[in-house]
N, C-alpha and C positions, 0 to 999 in steps of 0.2 A: 238637363240642368247642369250636370257635371262638366259638360263641354261649354256650355254657353256662359257660365259664371266667370270663368277665366277670360273669355272673349270679352264680356262686358267690362271687365276690369282693365283690360289691356288695350282696347281699341281707343283711338284718339278722338274723344268727343268731349264736349264741355260737360260740366257737373250736372246740369239739368238733363241732358241726354242720357248720361250714365245712370242717373236716378231712374229715369223712365225704363231703361233696359233692365235694371235690377228690380224695380217694382213689378214689371210685367212678369218676370220670372217668379217672383214671390207670389203674386196673385194666382199664377197657375196652380202652385203647390197648395195655396189656401183653399181654392175651390175644389181641388182633387181631394183634400182632407174632408171638406164638407160633404162632398159626394159620397165618400166612403162611409161617413157617419150616417148618411140617409140610408144607404144600402144596407148597412149593418142593423140599424133600427128596423127596417121593413123585414129583413130576413129574420130578426129575432122574434117579431111579432107572429110570424108563421110562414110556412113554405107553401101553403095553398094559395092559389091564384086569387087575387082581388084587383079589381080595376084601379082603385086608388093607389095601391102598392105599386103597380105597373107604371102609373102616371108619375108617382114620386121618383121613382128610378129614371124614368125618362127625362124628367125635368132637370135632375141632377146631372145626367149625362149631357143634356143640352147646354147647361151652364158651363160645364167643362169645355165643350166645343167652342162656345162663344169666347171664352177667355183664351183659349188656344189661338183662335183666329185673330183675336185683338193683339195678343202678344206677337204673333207672327207679323201682323201689320206694323207694330211699333218697331220691331227689329228691322223689317225691310225698308222702312222709311229712314231709320237712323244709320244703320251700319254701312250700307253701300255709299251713302253720301259721305261718310267719314273716310272711305278708302280712296276717294279721288280728290 
């Protein structure tokens, strides 16, 4: 994020594309925070294994993966096109 934020601000794109770049970065942070919250609550409830606890953690991680893939796609569609 620390590297991509300045890139999003400096790359020559229109305002809508810049907004997409910044929003995709923000969405990654939001989903990471939610995933951390889920994991913290599950760990708070108990360290013993429970199928639903594992499922909650897996789904949180899957959400992070999906948003990372989406953000990557947004960046790959916008940034290279602005360089040429």
